[in-house]
LUMDO-767207 format. One record per residue (C-alpha): x negated, z, y; residue number from 1; residue in three letters. Coordinates in Angstrom, 1 decimal, padded with zeros to 4 digits, always signed. Layout:
<atoms>
{{X Z Y} NUM 'ala'} ...
</atoms>
This chain:
<atoms>
{{+027.7 -022.0 +004.1} 1 'met'} {{+030.7 -021.9 +006.4} 2 'ser'} {{+031.3 -024.7 +009.0} 3 'pro'} {{+030.4 -022.2 +011.8} 4 'leu'} {{+027.1 -021.3 +010.1} 5 'asn'} {{+026.3 -025.0 +009.7} 6 'lys'} {{+026.9 -025.5 +013.4} 7 'glu'} {{+024.6 -022.6 +014.2} 8 'ile'} {{+021.9 -024.1 +012.0} 9 'glu'} {{+022.4 -027.5 +013.6} 10 'ala'} {{+022.0 -025.9 +017.1} 11 'lys'} {{+018.9 -024.1 +016.0} 12 'arg'} {{+017.4 -027.4 +014.9} 13 'ala'} {{+018.3 -028.9 +018.3} 14 'glu'} {{+016.7 -026.1 +020.2} 15 'ile'} {{+013.4 -026.6 +018.2} 16 'gln'} {{+013.2 -030.1 +019.7} 17 'gln'} {{+012.9 -028.7 +023.3} 18 'ile'} {{+009.3 -029.2 +024.3} 19 'ser'} {{+009.4 -029.6 +028.1} 20 'ser'} {{+007.3 -026.8 +029.7} 21 'thr'} {{+010.1 -026.2 +032.2} 22 'lys'} {{+012.6 -025.6 +029.5} 23 'lys'} {{+010.6 -023.4 +027.1} 24 'leu'} {{+012.0 -020.2 +028.7} 25 'ser'} {{+015.5 -021.5 +028.2} 26 'ala'} {{+014.6 -022.3 +024.6} 27 'arg'} {{+013.5 -018.8 +024.0} 28 'gln'} {{+016.7 -017.4 +025.4} 29 'val'} {{+018.8 -019.7 +023.2} 30 'met'} {{+016.8 -018.7 +020.1} 31 'glu'} {{+017.5 -015.1 +020.8} 32 'val'} {{+021.2 -015.8 +021.4} 33 'met'} {{+021.4 -017.6 +018.0} 34 'leu'} {{+019.7 -014.7 +016.3} 35 'asp'} {{+022.4 -012.4 +017.7} 36 'leu'} {{+025.2 -014.7 +016.8} 37 'ile'} {{+024.0 -015.6 +013.2} 38 'asp'} {{+024.9 -012.3 +011.4} 39 'pro'} {{+028.2 -012.0 +013.3} 40 'ser'} {{+029.6 -015.4 +014.3} 41 'pro'} {{+032.7 -013.8 +015.8} 42 'ser'} {{+030.7 -011.7 +018.3} 43 'ile'} {{+032.0 -011.8 +021.9} 44 'ser'} {{+030.0 -013.4 +024.7} 45 'pro'} {{+029.9 -010.0 +026.5} 46 'val'} {{+028.5 -008.3 +023.4} 47 'glu'} {{+025.9 -011.1 +023.1} 48 'ile'} {{+024.7 -010.4 +026.7} 49 'leu'} {{+024.7 -006.7 +026.1} 50 'arg'} {{+022.5 -006.9 +023.1} 51 'gln'} {{+020.3 -009.5 +024.8} 52 'tyr'} {{+019.6 -007.2 +027.7} 53 'phe'} {{+019.0 -004.3 +025.3} 54 'glu'} {{+016.2 -006.5 +023.7} 55 'arg'} {{+014.7 -007.2 +027.1} 56 'ile'} {{+014.6 -003.5 +028.0} 57 'lys'} {{+013.0 -002.7 +024.7} 58 'ala'} {{+010.4 -005.4 +025.2} 59 'asp'} {{+009.6 -003.9 +028.6} 60 'glu'} {{+009.4 -000.4 +027.3} 61 'arg'} {{+007.2 -001.1 +024.3} 62 'leu'} {{+003.6 -002.3 +024.2} 63 'ile'} {{+003.2 -004.4 +021.1} 64 'lys'} {{+000.1 -003.9 +018.9} 65 'ile'} {{-000.6 -006.2 +016.0} 66 'asn'} {{-002.7 -004.6 +013.2} 67 'ala'} {{-004.7 -007.7 +012.9} 68 'ser'} {{-005.7 -007.7 +016.6} 69 'asp'} {{-006.3 -004.0 +017.3} 70 'thr'} {{-009.4 -001.8 +017.2} 71 'thr'} {{-010.1 +001.5 +015.5} 72 'val'} {{-010.4 +003.3 +018.8} 73 'ser'} {{-007.0 +002.0 +019.9} 74 'glu'} {{-005.3 +003.1 +016.7} 75 'ile'} {{-007.0 +006.5 +017.0} 76 'ile'} {{-005.7 +006.9 +020.6} 77 'lys'} {{-002.2 +005.7 +019.9} 78 'val'} {{-001.6 +007.8 +016.8} 79 'phe'} {{-003.6 +010.8 +018.0} 80 'gly'} {{-006.0 +010.8 +015.1} 81 'leu'} {{-009.3 +012.5 +015.0} 82 'asn'} {{-011.9 +010.4 +016.9} 83 'ser'} {{-014.7 +010.7 +014.4} 84 'asp'} {{-014.7 +008.7 +011.2} 85 'ile'} {{-016.5 +010.5 +008.5} 86 'thr'} {{-018.6 +008.5 +006.0} 87 'cys'} {{-019.8 +011.6 +004.2} 88 'glu'} {{-020.9 +010.4 +000.7} 89 'glu'} {{-019.9 +013.7 -000.9} 90 'ser'} {{-016.3 +013.0 -000.2} 91 'leu'} {{-016.6 +009.9 -002.4} 92 'trp'} {{-018.5 +011.2 -005.3} 93 'thr'} {{-016.3 +010.7 -008.4} 94 'leu'} {{-016.0 +013.5 -010.9} 95 'ala'} {{-017.7 +012.7 -014.2} 96 'glu'} {{-014.5 +012.2 -016.1} 97 'asp'} {{-013.2 +009.8 -013.4} 98 'ser'} {{-016.1 +007.3 -013.8} 99 'ile'} {{-014.7 +004.6 -016.0} 100 'leu'} {{-016.2 +001.5 -017.7} 101 'lys'} {{-014.5 -001.7 -016.5} 102 'glu'} {{-012.6 -003.6 -019.2} 103 'pro'} {{-014.5 -006.4 -020.8} 104 'thr'} {{-011.5 -008.7 -020.1} 105 'ile'} {{-011.8 -008.0 -016.3} 106 'leu'} {{-015.5 -009.0 -016.2} 107 'arg'} {{-014.6 -012.2 -018.2} 108 'arg'} {{-011.8 -013.1 -015.8} 109 'his'} {{-014.0 -012.7 -012.8} 110 'leu'} {{-016.7 -014.7 -014.4} 111 'lys'} {{-014.1 -017.5 -015.0} 112 'asp'} {{-013.2 -017.5 -011.3} 113 'leu'} {{-016.8 -017.8 -010.4} 114 'lys'} {{-017.5 -020.6 -012.9} 115 'glu'} {{-014.4 -022.5 -011.6} 116 'ala'} {{-016.2 -022.9 -008.3} 117 'phe'} {{-013.5 -021.1 -006.3} 118 'tyr'} {{-014.2 -021.2 -002.5} 119 'gln'} {{-015.7 -017.8 -001.9} 120 'glu'} {{-015.0 -017.8 +001.8} 121 'asn'} {{-011.3 -018.4 +001.3} 122 'ser'} {{-009.0 -015.5 +001.9} 123 'glu'} {{-006.7 -016.9 -000.8} 124 'ala'} {{-009.5 -016.6 -003.3} 125 'thr'} {{-010.3 -013.1 -002.2} 126 'cys'} {{-006.7 -012.1 -002.9} 127 'arg'} {{-006.8 -013.7 -006.3} 128 'leu'} {{-009.9 -011.8 -007.2} 129 'thr'} {{-008.4 -008.5 -006.0} 130 'ile'} {{-005.1 -009.3 -007.9} 131 'asp'} {{-007.1 -009.7 -011.1} 132 'val'} {{-008.7 -006.3 -010.6} 133 'ile'} {{-005.5 -004.6 -009.7} 134 'leu'} {{-003.8 -005.9 -012.8} 135 'ile'} {{-006.4 -004.2 -015.0} 136 'gln'} {{-006.1 -001.0 -013.0} 137 'cys'} {{-002.4 -000.9 -013.4} 138 'arg'} {{-002.7 -001.8 -017.1} 139 'lys'} {{-005.2 +001.1 -017.6} 140 'tyr'} {{-002.8 +003.6 -016.0} 141 'leu'} {{+000.2 +002.2 -017.9} 142 'arg'} {{-001.6 +002.8 -021.2} 143 'his'} {{-002.8 +006.3 -020.1} 144 'lys'} {{+000.6 +007.6 -019.1} 145 'tyr'} {{+003.0 +005.4 -020.9} 146 'asn'} {{+001.3 +004.3 -024.2} 147 'pro'} {{+003.1 +002.1 -026.7} 148 'pro'} {{+005.2 +004.1 -029.1} 149 'lys'} {{+005.2 +003.9 -032.9} 150 'ala'} {{+008.1 +002.0 -034.4} 151 'lys'} {{+009.0 +002.4 -038.0} 152 'ala'} {{+009.6 -000.9 -039.9} 153 'thr'} {{+012.0 -001.0 -042.8} 154 'pro'} {{+010.4 -001.2 -046.2} 155 'ser'} {{+011.8 -003.1 -049.2} 156 'ala'} {{+010.9 -000.2 -051.6} 157 'thr'} {{+012.7 +003.0 -050.8} 158 'pro'} {{+010.0 +005.2 -052.3} 159 'ser'} {{+007.4 +003.7 -050.0} 160 'thr'} {{+007.0 +005.7 -046.7} 161 'pro'} {{+007.9 +003.6 -043.7} 162 'pro'} {{+005.0 +001.8 -042.0} 163 'lys'} {{+004.4 +002.5 -038.3} 164 'cys'} {{+003.4 -000.3 -036.1} 165 'thr'} {{+002.9 -000.4 -032.3} 166 'phe'} {{+005.0 -002.6 -030.2} 167 'asp'} {{+004.7 -002.2 -026.4} 168 'ala'} {{+007.9 -004.3 -025.9} 169 'leu'} {{+010.3 -002.2 -028.0} 170 'thr'} {{+010.3 +000.7 -025.6} 171 'glu'} {{+010.7 -000.5 -022.0} 172 'pro'} {{+008.5 +001.5 -019.6} 173 'ala'} {{+010.1 +003.7 -017.1} 174 'lys'} {{+009.9 +002.2 -013.6} 175 'glu'} {{+006.4 +002.9 -012.3} 176 'pro'} {{+005.2 +002.9 -008.7} 177 'val'} {{+005.4 -000.6 -007.4} 178 'arg'} {{+003.2 -003.0 -005.6} 179 'phe'} {{+004.7 -004.9 -002.7} 180 'tyr'} {{+002.6 -008.0 -001.7} 181 'pro'} {{+002.8 -009.2 +001.8} 182 'glu'} {{+004.5 -006.0 +003.0} 183 'cys'} {{+005.6 -005.9 +006.6} 184 'thr'} {{+005.4 -002.5 +008.2} 185 'ile'} {{+005.9 -001.1 +011.7} 186 'ser'} {{+006.5 +002.0 +013.7} 187 'val'} {{+007.3 +002.9 +017.3} 188 'glu'} {{+005.1 +005.6 +018.9} 189 'ile'} {{+005.8 +007.3 +022.2} 190 'ala'} {{+003.2 +006.9 +024.9} 191 'his'} {{+001.3 +010.2 +025.2} 192 'arg'} {{+000.9 +010.1 +029.0} 193 'thr'} {{+003.5 +007.6 +030.4} 194 'val'} {{+007.2 +008.7 +030.2} 195 'pro'} {{+009.7 +006.1 +028.7} 196 'asn'} {{+006.9 +004.0 +027.5} 197 'lys'} {{+005.7 +003.5 +023.9} 198 'gly'} {{+003.9 +001.3 +021.4} 199 'phe'} {{+005.3 -000.9 +018.6} 200 'leu'} {{+002.5 -001.1 +016.0} 201 'val'} {{+003.2 -003.6 +013.3} 202 'ser'} {{+001.5 -005.8 +010.7} 203 'gly'} {{+001.7 -007.2 +007.2} 204 'arg'} {{-000.4 -005.6 +004.5} 205 'ala'} {{-001.6 -007.8 +001.7} 206 'asp'} {{-000.4 -005.1 -000.7} 207 'trp'} {{+001.4 -001.8 -000.3} 208 'ala'} {{+002.1 +000.7 -003.1} 209 'leu'} {{+005.2 +002.8 -003.2} 210 'gly'} {{+007.8 +004.5 -005.4} 211 'tyr'} {{+011.1 +003.4 -004.0} 212 'ser'} {{+011.7 +000.3 -001.9} 213 'ser'} {{+009.4 -001.5 +000.5} 214 'lys'} {{+012.2 -001.2 +003.0} 215 'asp'} {{+011.7 +002.6 +002.9} 216 'glu'} {{+008.3 +002.9 +004.6} 217 'asp'} {{+008.2 +006.7 +004.1} 218 'ala'} {{+007.9 +006.0 +000.3} 219 'ala'} {{+004.8 +003.8 +000.7} 220 'leu'} {{+001.5 +005.6 -000.1} 221 'leu'} {{-001.2 +003.0 -000.2} 222 'val'} {{-002.1 -000.2 +001.7} 223 'ala'} {{-004.7 -002.8 +000.8} 224 'met'} {{-006.1 -005.7 +002.8} 225 'glu'} {{-008.0 -008.8 +001.8} 226 'ala'} {{-010.4 -010.5 +004.2} 227 'lys'} {{-012.5 -013.6 +003.7} 228 'gln'} {{-016.2 -013.0 +003.4} 229 'arg'} {{-017.1 -013.7 +007.0} 230 'ser'} {{-014.4 -011.4 +008.3} 231 'glu'} {{-015.0 -008.4 +006.0} 232 'phe'} {{-015.9 -005.9 +008.8} 233 'ser'} {{-012.6 -006.7 +010.6} 234 'ala'} {{-010.7 -005.3 +007.7} 235 'gly'} {{-011.5 -001.7 +008.7} 236 'glu'} {{-009.4 -001.6 +011.9} 237 'ser'} {{-006.6 -003.5 +010.2} 238 'gln'} {{-006.4 -001.2 +007.2} 239 'leu'} {{-006.6 +002.0 +009.4} 240 'ile'} {{-003.7 +000.6 +011.4} 241 'ala'} {{-001.7 +000.2 +008.2} 242 'tyr'} {{-002.6 +003.7 +007.0} 243 'leu'} {{-001.7 +005.2 +010.3} 244 'ala'} {{+001.7 +003.5 +010.2} 245 'ile'} {{+002.4 +004.8 +006.7} 246 'leu'} {{+001.2 +008.3 +007.6} 247 'arg'} {{+003.4 +008.4 +010.6} 248 'glu'} {{+006.4 +007.3 +008.6} 249 'lys'} {{+005.8 +010.0 +006.0} 250 'arg'} {{+005.3 +012.6 +008.7} 251 'arg'} {{+008.6 +011.8 +010.3} 252 'arg'} {{+010.4 +011.9 +006.9} 253 'ala'} {{+009.0 +015.4 +006.5} 254 'ser'} {{+007.1 +014.5 +003.3} 255 'lys'} {{+005.1 +017.4 +001.9} 256 'thr'} {{+001.9 +015.3 +001.6} 257 'asn'} {{+001.2 +012.7 +004.3} 258 'ile'} {{-002.2 +011.6 +003.1} 259 'ile'} {{-002.4 +007.8 +003.0} 260 'thr'} {{-005.2 +005.7 +001.5} 261 'gln'} {{-006.3 +002.2 +000.7} 262 'gly'} {{-009.1 -000.3 +000.7} 263 'phe'} {{-010.2 -003.6 +002.3} 264 'tyr'} {{-012.2 -006.2 +000.5} 265 'ser'} {{-013.5 -009.7 +000.4} 266 'asp'} {{-013.1 -009.8 -003.4} 267 'gly'} {{-016.7 -008.7 -003.9} 268 'ser'} {{-017.3 -005.9 -001.4} 269 'arg'} {{-014.9 -003.0 -001.3} 270 'phe'} {{-014.5 -000.2 +001.3} 271 'ala'} {{-012.1 +002.7 +000.7} 272 'phe'} {{-010.4 +004.6 +003.5} 273 'val'} {{-008.0 +007.6 +003.6} 274 'phe'} {{-006.4 +009.5 +006.5} 275 'ile'} {{-005.9 +013.2 +005.8} 276 'lys'} {{-003.1 +015.5 +006.8} 277 'asp'} {{-005.0 +016.6 +009.9} 278 'asp'} {{-005.7 +013.0 +011.0} 279 'gly'} {{-009.3 +012.8 +009.9} 280 'thr'} {{-010.3 +009.3 +008.8} 281 'ile'} {{-012.7 +009.1 +005.9} 282 'ala'} {{-014.4 +005.8 +004.9} 283 'arg'} {{-016.4 +005.3 +001.7} 284 'ser'} {{-019.8 +003.5 +001.5} 285 'pro'} {{-019.3 -000.2 +000.7} 286 'thr'} {{-019.3 -000.9 -003.0} 287 'leu'} {{-020.3 -004.4 -004.3} 288 'asp'} {{-019.0 -005.7 -007.6} 289 'thr'} {{-022.1 -007.9 -007.8} 290 'ala'} {{-024.4 -004.9 -008.2} 291 'ser'} {{-025.1 -003.7 -011.8} 292 'pro'} {{-022.7 -000.7 -011.7} 293 'glu'} {{-020.5 -002.0 -008.9} 294 'gly'} {{-017.6 -003.4 -010.7} 295 'leu'} {{-017.2 -000.2 -012.8} 296 'gly'} {{-017.3 +001.9 -009.7} 297 'met'} {{-014.7 -000.3 -007.9} 298 'val'} {{-012.5 -000.1 -011.0} 299 'phe'} {{-012.9 +003.7 -011.1} 300 'ser'} {{-012.1 +004.1 -007.4} 301 'phe'} {{-009.0 +002.0 -007.5} 302 'ile'} {{-007.7 +003.8 -010.6} 303 'val'} {{-008.5 +007.1 -008.8} 304 'ala'} {{-006.7 +006.0 -005.7} 305 'met'} {{-003.6 +005.0 -007.6} 306 'leu'} {{-003.6 +008.2 -009.7} 307 'glu'} {{-004.0 +010.5 -006.7} 308 'thr'} {{-001.2 +008.6 -004.9} 309 'ala'} {{+001.1 +009.1 -007.9} 310 'met'} {{+000.4 +012.8 -007.8} 311 'lys'} {{+001.1 +013.1 -004.1} 312 'ser'} {{+004.9 +013.1 -004.6} 313 'thr'} {{+007.3 +014.5 -007.3} 314 'pro'} {{+009.1 +011.2 -007.5} 315 'thr'} {{+006.3 +009.6 -009.5} 316 'val'} {{+003.9 +012.4 -010.3} 317 'ser'} {{+003.0 +012.2 -014.0} 318 'pro'} {{+002.5 +016.0 -014.0} 319 'thr'} {{+005.4 +017.9 -015.6} 320 'lys'} {{+007.8 +019.4 -013.1} 321 'pro'} {{+007.1 +023.1 -012.6} 322 'gly'} {{+004.6 +025.4 -010.9} 323 'val'} {{+001.6 +023.1 -011.4} 324 'leu'} {{+003.4 +020.0 -010.0} 325 'gln'} {{+004.5 +022.0 -006.9} 326 'asp'} {{+000.9 +023.4 -006.5} 327 'thr'} {{-000.5 +019.9 -006.7} 328 'glu'} {{+001.8 +018.4 -004.1} 329 'ile'} {{+001.7 +021.3 -001.6} 330 'his'} {{-002.1 +021.6 -001.9} 331 'asn'} {{-003.0 +018.0 -002.6} 332 'phe'} {{-006.5 +018.2 -001.1} 333 'asp'} {{-007.5 +021.0 -003.4} 334 'his'} {{-005.5 +020.6 -006.5} 335 'glu'} {{-005.6 +016.8 -007.0} 336 'val'} {{-008.3 +015.2 -004.9} 337 'trp'} {{-010.8 +017.8 -006.1} 338 'ser'} {{-010.1 +017.0 -009.8} 339 'arg'} {{-011.1 +013.4 -009.3} 340 'ile'} {{-013.6 +013.8 -006.5} 341 'phe'} {{-016.4 +016.4 -006.3} 342 'lys'} {{-015.8 +017.3 -002.7} 343 'ser'} {{-014.1 +020.6 -003.1} 344 'met'} {{-015.3 +024.0 -004.2} 345 'asp'} {{-014.7 +024.5 -007.9} 346 'glu'} {{-012.8 +027.8 -007.3} 347 'ser'} {{-010.1 +025.7 -005.6} 348 'leu'} {{-009.5 +023.4 -008.6} 349 'met'} {{-006.8 +023.8 -011.2} 350 'val'} {{-008.1 +026.0 -014.0} 351 'ser'} {{-008.5 +024.6 -017.6} 352 'asp'} {{-005.8 +027.0 -018.7} 353 'asp'} {{-003.3 +025.0 -016.7} 354 'asp'} {{-004.2 +021.6 -018.2} 355 'thr'} {{-001.5 +021.7 -020.9} 356 'glu'} {{+001.1 +021.1 -018.2} 357 'asp'} {{-000.7 +018.1 -016.8} 358 'val'} {{+000.2 +014.5 -017.4} 359 'ile'} {{+003.1 +014.7 -019.8} 360 'asp'} {{+005.6 +012.4 -018.2} 361 'leu'} {{+005.5 +008.6 -018.3} 362 'thr'} {{+005.1 +006.7 -015.1} 363 'leu'} {{+008.4 +006.4 -013.2} 364 'arg'} 
</atoms>
């Protein structure tokens, strides 16, 4: 750290000591000034003032909305989404071959958490439980699309055929879609009725899923939110805000498919949500892992969510490049969603004759 940077940090520490009510406004001004100086210590005083006034103007122009403090109706209004949230169960009926049995190890790990007397009403515990489930879902898809390859081991006897063993570590997997924990996302939206006014909608999703970098919001496809048990219902508005932000980012980047999806959960109850291309919000019935078939259905839904997200873009789609991949991406509702969910007419689904082209590439 240069002497100038050390001096900046020392001044920042001094500013933090200011507690007098009369001086708090001055403290805020000085903090902003230091934020402007820090990346460019040689910046001129005139430039500092110019940037400071730009920030003031921006603050006056934008109405700030935090995803954790908003309502569903406010998000619908700001983003111009369809006002009715559909909870139609047929949209959430999994196709028969998409219903999976949860791994035995998953049930065992969740049982261990319960027997360890983890505080159930703690959000940290909820996150831990969800992480355990997400790990097994990722593992399932990894083995489905990028299975371990056979490796020939040398034999001491030349006449003996080489023995094949499986070693998942000998072939590094191609880079899959990534999870980004504690992912900060935001977007500016113009006010629909007041000129030169707008909204800054922001928040920090507990997890986001994407195929590039978390700094490229348009590459994010899925958001997930954990809530402690007593605040489960508050997760709906927060998740819808995140999905609306991601959808708007994808729309502005001219992505072919702008459907975004995710879930909110307290570690036991799960509710899944997606926003369609036309702005329709769909919410699933609440699934509870404590019910007899609940964990298997939650596992199946998360796998389905991750799989449909993968197929929504050519960058990570496991479908071989060609006509079928193009059809899946341009007609995502009909060609992908309907293969996993029973909500579409069978005539719109990809025919069995096309299945030889499906799922040939490993995860990227």
